[in-house]
Kinemage of the C-alpha trace (Angstrom):
@kinemage 1
@onewidth
@group {chain A} dominant
@subgroup {mainchain}
@vectorlist {calphas} color= white
{ca met a 1} P 194.291 -127.393 119.760
{ca gly a 2} L 194.997 -124.828 121.725
{ca ala a 3} L 193.597 -123.152 124.880
{ca thr a 4} L 189.694 -123.220 125.714
{ca leu a 5} L 187.666 -120.074 126.645
{ca val a 6} L 185.154 -121.157 128.914
{ca val a 7} L 182.078 -118.715 129.594
{ca asn a 8} L 179.962 -119.071 132.610
{ca ala a 9} L 176.881 -116.863 132.380
{ca gly a 10} L 175.339 -117.872 136.435
{ca ser a 11} L 172.520 -116.007 137.560
{ca thr a 12} L 174.669 -113.536 139.619
{ca ser a 13} L 177.775 -113.383 137.597
{ca leu a 14} L 179.687 -113.663 134.319
{ca lys a 15} L 182.806 -115.600 134.570
{ca leu a 16} L 185.547 -115.875 131.640
{ca his a 17} L 188.457 -118.529 132.191
{ca val a 18} L 191.142 -119.390 129.602
{ca val a 19} L 192.063 -122.720 130.282
{ca ser a 20} L 195.223 -124.471 129.009
{ca asp a 21} L 195.551 -127.832 128.123
{ca ala a 22} L 197.584 -128.397 131.312
{ca glu a 23} L 194.223 -126.979 133.046
{ca asp a 24} L 196.099 -123.834 133.957
{ca ala a 25} L 192.986 -121.528 134.219
{ca val a 26} L 193.471 -117.640 134.130
{ca glu a 27} L 190.106 -115.658 134.739
{ca val a 28} L 189.958 -112.514 132.745
{ca ala a 29} L 187.729 -109.624 132.582
{ca ser a 30} L 186.222 -109.500 129.163
{ca phe a 31} L 186.365 -110.920 125.883
{ca asp a 32} L 188.791 -108.205 124.748
{ca ala a 33} L 191.397 -109.314 126.927
{ca val a 34} L 191.673 -112.408 125.137
{ca arg a 35} L 193.857 -113.068 122.382
{ca ala a 36} L 191.883 -114.472 119.563
{ca asp a 37} L 194.986 -116.618 118.060
{ca asp a 38} L 195.515 -118.274 121.487
{ca ile a 39} L 191.955 -119.994 121.659
{ca gly a 40} L 191.111 -123.160 119.897
{ca ala a 41} L 187.576 -123.482 121.147
{ca val a 42} L 185.103 -121.794 123.495
{ca gly a 43} L 183.211 -123.724 126.176
{ca his a 44} L 179.832 -122.563 127.400
{ca arg a 45} L 178.382 -123.600 130.871
{ca val a 46} L 174.784 -123.930 129.974
{ca val a 47} L 172.607 -124.742 133.084
{ca his a 48} L 169.307 -126.335 131.680
{ca gly a 49} L 169.771 -128.877 128.585
{ca gly a 50} L 166.323 -130.455 128.906
{ca ser a 51} L 165.901 -134.252 128.323
{ca his a 52} L 168.002 -134.715 124.997
{ca leu a 53} L 171.026 -132.439 125.540
{ca ile a 54} L 172.696 -134.196 128.139
{ca glu a 55} L 176.238 -134.127 126.746
{ca ala a 56} L 178.401 -131.842 125.606
{ca thr a 57} L 177.469 -130.457 122.072
{ca val a 58} L 178.816 -128.357 119.518
{ca ile a 59} L 176.337 -124.972 119.156
{ca asp a 60} L 174.563 -124.727 116.206
{ca asp a 61} L 171.478 -122.913 115.328
{ca ala a 62} L 169.198 -125.979 116.606
{ca val a 63} L 171.294 -126.149 119.478
{ca arg a 64} L 170.835 -122.020 120.353
{ca ala a 65} L 167.216 -122.610 119.851
{ca ser a 66} L 166.729 -125.619 122.302
{ca val a 67} L 168.622 -123.651 124.803
{ca ala a 68} L 166.551 -120.601 124.277
{ca glu a 69} L 163.354 -122.538 124.295
{ca leu a 70} L 164.534 -123.564 127.960
{ca glu a 71} L 164.571 -120.000 128.861
{ca ser a 72} L 161.119 -119.878 130.601
{ca ile a 73} L 162.323 -122.666 132.599
{ca ala a 74} L 165.470 -121.695 133.995
{ca pro a 75} L 165.173 -117.598 133.274
{ca leu a 76} L 168.041 -116.556 135.498
{ca his a 77} L 170.365 -118.876 133.609
{ca asn a 78} L 169.474 -119.597 129.995
{ca arg a 79} L 168.772 -116.249 129.171
{ca pro a 80} L 172.142 -114.744 130.226
{ca ala a 81} L 173.676 -118.073 128.609
{ca ile a 82} L 172.366 -117.411 125.571
{ca ala a 83} L 173.532 -113.551 125.739
{ca gly a 84} L 177.164 -114.999 126.333
{ca ile a 85} L 176.928 -117.545 123.127
{ca asp a 86} L 175.937 -114.607 120.995
{ca ala a 87} L 178.710 -112.543 122.190
{ca ala a 88} L 181.289 -114.845 122.216
{ca thr a 89} L 180.484 -116.319 118.927
{ca arg a 90} L 180.690 -112.732 117.628
{ca ala a 91} L 184.349 -112.265 119.226
{ca phe a 92} L 185.384 -115.632 118.181
{ca pro a 93} L 183.453 -116.986 114.781
{ca ala a 94} L 186.712 -119.156 113.627
{ca val a 95} L 186.430 -121.576 116.162
{ca pro a 96} L 184.192 -124.166 117.499
{ca his a 97} L 181.671 -123.160 120.386
{ca val a 98} L 180.448 -125.974 122.886
{ca ala a 99} L 177.687 -126.153 125.368
{ca val a 100} L 178.411 -128.077 128.266
{ca phe a 101} L 175.109 -128.649 130.395
{ca asp a 102} L 174.657 -128.446 134.393
{ca thr a 103} L 171.760 -131.221 134.065
{ca ala a 104} L 173.999 -133.840 132.272
{ca phe a 105} L 175.801 -134.914 135.681
{ca his a 106} L 172.318 -135.891 137.131
{ca ala a 107} L 171.346 -138.302 133.918
{ca thr a 108} L 172.156 -140.905 136.514
{ca met a 109} L 169.511 -140.480 138.999
{ca pro a 110} L 167.212 -143.326 139.396
{ca val a 111} L 163.661 -143.245 138.476
{ca glu a 112} L 162.508 -142.997 141.923
{ca ala a 113} L 164.435 -139.690 142.357
{ca ser a 114} L 163.797 -138.091 138.848
{ca thr a 115} L 160.155 -138.467 138.729
{ca tyr a 116} L 157.115 -136.362 140.253
{ca ala a 117} L 154.357 -138.256 141.401
{ca leu a 118} L 151.918 -136.403 138.390
{ca pro a 119} L 149.624 -137.505 135.727
{ca arg a 120} L 151.492 -139.977 133.103
{ca ala a 121} L 150.559 -137.634 130.136
{ca trp a 122} L 152.165 -134.506 132.006
{ca arg a 123} L 155.451 -136.589 132.604
{ca glu a 124} L 155.706 -138.724 129.049
{ca glu a 125} L 153.926 -136.295 126.998
{ca trp a 126} L 155.000 -132.741 128.222
{ca gly a 127} L 158.583 -133.982 130.247
{ca ile a 128} L 157.570 -132.773 133.315
{ca arg a 129} L 160.610 -134.559 135.639
{ca arg a 130} L 163.423 -133.825 137.735
{ca phe a 131} L 166.182 -132.735 135.884
{ca gly a 132} L 168.808 -131.160 138.591
{ca phe a 133} L 171.316 -128.515 138.121
{ca his a 134} L 174.909 -127.644 139.323
{ca gly a 135} L 176.227 -130.621 137.997
{ca leu a 136} L 179.556 -129.188 136.597
{ca ser a 137} L 180.294 -127.960 140.208
{ca val a 138} L 179.130 -131.036 141.836
{ca gln a 139} L 181.295 -133.031 139.625
{ca trp a 140} L 184.312 -131.187 140.211
{ca cys a 141} L 183.943 -131.055 143.847
{ca ala a 142} L 183.151 -134.964 143.860
{ca glu a 143} L 186.309 -135.813 142.200
{ca arg a 144} L 188.195 -133.293 144.657
{ca val a 145} L 186.567 -135.047 147.660
{ca arg a 146} L 187.345 -138.494 146.545
{ca ala a 147} L 191.054 -137.491 145.690
{ca his a 148} L 191.619 -135.897 149.172
{ca leu a 149} L 190.071 -138.408 151.101
{ca glu a 150} L 191.871 -141.556 148.603
{ca arg a 151} L 188.650 -143.104 148.391
{ca ser a 152} L 186.801 -144.326 144.919
{ca gln a 153} L 184.037 -145.585 146.774
{ca leu a 154} L 182.324 -142.706 148.996
{ca arg a 155} L 178.776 -141.704 149.873
{ca leu a 156} L 179.092 -137.746 149.710
{ca val a 157} L 176.830 -134.982 149.830
{ca val a 158} L 177.723 -131.801 147.964
{ca cys a 159} L 176.404 -128.653 149.367
{ca his a 160} L 176.439 -125.810 146.498
{ca leu a 161} L 175.752 -122.508 148.176
{ca gly a 162} L 175.845 -119.640 145.943
{ca gly a 163} L 173.362 -117.067 144.470
{ca gly a 164} L 172.013 -120.455 143.419
{ca cys a 165} L 171.704 -123.415 146.381
{ca ser a 166} L 171.525 -126.946 145.808
{ca val a 167} L 172.246 -130.293 147.835
{ca thr a 168} L 173.155 -133.416 145.920
{ca ala a 169} L 173.829 -137.294 147.036
{ca val a 170} L 177.258 -138.340 145.138
{ca arg a 171} L 177.860 -141.979 145.564
{ca asp a 172} L 180.853 -143.347 143.839
{ca gly a 173} L 180.914 -140.375 141.752
{ca arg a 174} L 177.660 -140.536 140.274
{ca ser a 175} L 174.537 -138.360 141.137
{ca ile a 176} L 171.506 -140.354 143.081
{ca asp a 177} L 169.379 -137.520 144.063
{ca thr a 178} L 169.640 -133.804 144.270
{ca thr a 179} L 167.204 -130.772 145.508
{ca met a 180} L 166.641 -128.915 142.566
{ca gly a 181} L 164.167 -130.670 140.232
{ca tyr a 182} L 162.369 -129.494 136.878
{ca ser a 183} L 163.856 -125.773 136.839
{ca pro a 184} L 166.304 -124.195 139.512
{ca leu a 185} L 163.312 -123.268 141.691
{ca glu a 186} L 163.128 -126.267 143.644
{ca gly a 187} L 165.334 -127.306 146.949
{ca val a 188} L 166.167 -124.836 149.704
{ca pro a 189} L 166.048 -121.314 149.632
{ca met a 190} L 168.396 -118.910 147.601
{ca ala a 191} L 169.607 -115.652 147.309
{ca thr a 192} L 166.633 -114.427 145.534
{ca arg a 193} L 164.784 -117.427 144.820
{ca ser a 194} L 162.190 -119.263 147.090
{ca gly a 195} L 163.371 -123.114 146.666
{ca ser a 196} L 160.225 -125.416 147.463
{ca ile a 197} L 157.005 -124.377 148.491
{ca asp a 198} L 153.465 -126.082 148.391
{ca ala a 199} L 151.827 -125.563 145.022
{ca gly a 200} L 148.927 -125.128 146.653
{ca ala a 201} L 150.135 -121.704 147.772
{ca leu a 202} L 150.430 -120.724 144.291
{ca leu a 203} L 147.174 -121.589 143.218
{ca tyr a 204} L 145.757 -119.818 146.101
{ca leu a 205} L 147.645 -116.490 145.028
{ca gln a 206} L 146.618 -116.786 141.440
{ca arg a 207} L 143.006 -117.414 142.614
{ca ala a 208} L 142.131 -115.560 145.300
{ca arg a 209} L 144.492 -112.989 145.067
{ca gly a 210} L 144.928 -112.330 141.222
{ca val a 211} L 148.686 -112.981 141.307
{ca ser a 212} L 149.530 -113.233 137.463
{ca val a 213} L 152.102 -115.747 136.269
{ca asp a 214} L 154.607 -113.049 135.375
{ca glu a 215} L 154.172 -111.572 138.801
{ca leu a 216} L 154.807 -115.313 140.271
{ca asp a 217} L 157.805 -115.694 137.770
{ca arg a 218} L 159.480 -112.770 139.255
{ca ala a 219} L 158.594 -113.047 142.658
{ca leu a 220} L 159.744 -116.577 143.245
{ca asn a 221} L 163.225 -116.010 141.199
{ca glu a 222} L 163.812 -112.380 141.791
{ca asp a 223} L 162.256 -111.468 145.226
{ca ser a 224} L 162.205 -114.530 147.684
{ca gly a 225} L 164.515 -116.308 149.437
{ca leu a 226} L 167.230 -114.483 151.754
{ca glu a 227} L 166.237 -111.372 150.237
{ca gly a 228} L 162.813 -111.819 150.765
{ca leu a 229} L 162.925 -113.150 154.319
{ca ser a 230} L 165.307 -110.760 155.450
{ca gly a 231} L 163.743 -107.559 153.646
{ca leu a 232} L 167.590 -106.904 153.133
{ca ser a 233} L 169.539 -108.670 150.733
{ca gly a 234} L 170.243 -111.960 149.472
{ca asp a 235} L 173.985 -111.357 150.092
{ca ile a 236} L 175.059 -113.608 153.201
{ca arg a 237} L 177.845 -111.476 153.979
{ca glu a 238} L 175.195 -108.306 154.418
{ca leu a 239} L 172.735 -110.496 156.416
{ca glu a 240} L 175.445 -111.880 159.119
{ca ser a 241} L 176.491 -108.438 159.567
{ca ala a 242} L 173.049 -107.546 160.131
{ca ala a 243} L 172.807 -110.698 162.268
{ca ala a 244} L 175.520 -109.769 164.436
{ca ala a 245} L 173.932 -106.280 165.178
{ca gly a 246} L 170.809 -108.171 166.213
{ca his a 247} L 168.608 -107.248 163.277
{ca ala a 248} L 165.616 -110.239 164.127
{ca asp a 249} L 164.804 -110.741 160.058
{ca ala a 250} L 168.225 -111.089 159.119
{ca leu a 251} L 168.564 -113.838 162.209
{ca met a 252} L 165.204 -115.605 161.042
{ca ala a 253} L 166.745 -115.632 157.143
{ca leu a 254} L 170.109 -117.228 158.507
{ca ala a 255} L 167.886 -119.591 160.616
{ca val a 256} L 165.457 -120.918 157.769
{ca tyr a 257} L 168.444 -121.141 155.370
{ca thr a 258} L 170.665 -123.026 157.620
{ca tyr a 259} L 167.616 -125.214 158.690
{ca arg a 260} L 166.689 -126.125 155.128
{ca ile a 261} L 169.867 -127.090 154.210
{ca ala a 262} L 170.762 -129.473 157.163
{ca gly a 263} L 167.494 -131.110 156.209
{ca ala a 264} L 168.446 -131.541 152.602
{ca val a 265} L 171.581 -133.284 153.715
{ca ser a 266} L 169.794 -135.710 156.128
{ca ala a 267} L 167.384 -136.580 153.329
{ca met a 268} L 170.371 -136.740 150.924
{ca ala a 269} L 172.020 -139.300 153.312
{ca ala a 270} L 169.003 -141.477 153.533
{ca ser a 271} L 169.129 -141.737 149.703
{ca leu a 272} L 172.601 -143.050 149.972
{ca gly a 273} L 172.241 -145.222 153.018
{ca gly a 274} L 174.336 -143.503 154.940
{ca leu a 275} L 176.975 -140.777 154.916
{ca asp a 276} L 180.822 -140.583 154.507
{ca ala a 277} L 181.515 -137.018 153.988
{ca val a 278} L 179.783 -133.643 153.411
{ca ala a 279} L 181.626 -130.958 151.330
{ca phe a 280} L 180.758 -127.152 150.928
{ca thr a 281} L 181.153 -125.396 147.782
{ca ala a 282} L 180.392 -122.044 145.728
{ca gly a 283} L 180.587 -118.495 146.909
{ca val a 284} L 178.704 -119.009 150.573
{ca gly a 285} L 179.730 -122.797 151.306
{ca glu a 286} L 183.540 -121.930 150.505
{ca his a 287} L 183.466 -118.416 152.534
{ca ser a 288} L 180.613 -118.555 155.215
{ca ala a 289} L 181.748 -120.338 158.446
{ca gly a 290} L 179.030 -119.334 159.893
{ca val a 291} L 176.473 -121.264 157.595
{ca arg a 292} L 178.708 -123.985 157.294
{ca arg a 293} L 178.797 -123.944 161.374
{ca ala a 294} L 174.984 -123.687 161.511
{ca val a 295} L 174.445 -126.333 159.065
{ca cys a 296} L 176.834 -129.109 160.719
{ca ala a 297} L 175.630 -128.237 164.308
{ca arg a 298} L 172.223 -129.941 163.136
{ca leu a 299} L 173.749 -132.920 161.665
{ca gly a 300} L 175.364 -134.413 164.746
{ca phe a 301} L 173.238 -137.109 164.823
{ca leu a 302} L 174.818 -138.269 161.801
{ca gly a 303} L 177.853 -138.257 163.114
{ca val a 304} L 179.263 -134.899 161.564
{ca glu a 305} L 181.929 -133.074 163.935
{ca leu a 306} L 183.249 -129.704 162.826
{ca asp a 307} L 186.327 -128.421 164.175
{ca asp a 308} L 185.802 -124.482 164.880
{ca asp a 309} L 189.713 -123.454 164.450
{ca leu a 310} L 190.022 -125.215 160.986
{ca asn a 311} L 186.370 -123.714 159.826
{ca gln a 312} L 187.155 -120.579 160.924
{ca gly a 313} L 190.299 -120.028 159.520
{ca asp a 314} L 188.698 -119.295 155.618
{ca pro a 315} L 190.170 -123.063 154.024
{ca val a 316} L 190.291 -124.078 150.871
{ca asp a 317} L 190.134 -127.599 149.604
{ca ala a 318} L 190.604 -128.615 153.047
{ca asp a 319} L 189.061 -131.188 155.575
{ca val a 320} L 187.319 -129.017 158.299
{ca ser a 321} L 186.018 -131.895 160.906
{ca thr a 322} L 187.148 -133.129 163.813
{ca ala a 323} L 189.815 -136.188 163.898
{ca thr a 324} L 187.341 -138.268 165.643
{ca ser a 325} L 184.361 -137.211 163.471
{ca ala a 326} L 182.715 -139.985 161.893
{ca val a 327} L 181.535 -138.105 158.700
{ca arg a 328} L 184.511 -135.803 156.999
{ca val a 329} L 183.322 -132.423 156.328
{ca leu a 330} L 185.370 -130.648 153.532
{ca val a 331} L 185.514 -127.169 151.886
{ca val a 332} L 186.305 -127.353 148.193
{ca ala a 333} L 186.782 -124.458 145.647
{ca ala a 334} L 184.331 -124.408 142.608
{ca arg a 335} L 186.276 -124.974 139.492
{ca glu a 336} L 183.696 -125.860 136.575
{ca glu a 337} L 185.514 -124.151 134.115
{ca leu a 338} L 187.936 -126.897 134.366
{ca ile a 339} L 185.189 -129.357 133.748
{ca val a 340} L 184.046 -127.545 130.570
{ca ala a 341} L 187.278 -127.193 129.300
{ca arg a 342} L 187.689 -130.978 129.815
{ca ala a 343} L 184.251 -131.623 127.891
{ca val a 344} L 185.142 -129.234 125.454
{ca arg a 345} L 188.562 -130.961 124.650
{ca arg a 346} L 186.882 -134.546 124.354
{ca leu a 347} L 184.517 -133.511 122.014
{ca val a 348} L 186.732 -131.211 119.683
{ca ala a 349} L 189.329 -134.224 119.674
{ca arg a 350} L 186.831 -136.426 118.195
{ca thr a 351} L 185.559 -134.703 115.467
């Protein structure tokens, strides 16, 4: 059918890849860099598909409208996804455009993991539930870890650490639980997003301090997380440099960040009934030896032993645990574009 152009409009970047049928992927800088005659379909990573859009779907007006309706829940993601869909449709009007959803991988979560303890009407009539995100990244990571360890049955925790961060329990390739919930705000702290906080604090801010809904939205999504903690930046590289120079708030931000991630890994191990492997992926997970070291240092009670030399060597698709570690620790390069391209090819082949 020709190559697939994959459009990945994330919260901090826009990535474009041309993926061949043989899964050779080439990153390109813009739509103008792609020859239209070479493209058979365009795949769009869409973060939030809601309750109904859980499979790869050809984009039409109704699908676009559904993605747009979810902007208020995932403003840092669905808004750029819509912009990417519109721009790509103008650039490549003659080929099918397919939405592939981050939430789909987590459709296998059991009811005890996906359900909030809220009134029935909120859950059943308004659809308030836990969806989970980063599914495309987690799916790829889980496949790579199972292949690397040559094990099909595996209790794995995937730490997707980038601009957005999540920790996911994967048993035998299927999502069991994850830290993100109804929106990509829940869970561990992120670059500029708060992660989980007490809902009572938000009620207090509204009632007693007069903070508006729009102000809360902006603060929780754009002014919190590592940036809010440090007062400097949400970029791990800048914070690690500042921390090395003794900056107190940078040190505190990294401590809170790695503490919460380690706690999430521990919780996911409980949901799995044990732990065979931990994997780090995405920008921070792949490139910050310091974050991996700090997280793993808190997981010794689970049998995690990190090899400092291997960890420090900027590993890619590699095992960085000691030979005697009861739990394997791996670093996996994120390749969401391949999962998207596969889904697009399967759908187009059926139509």
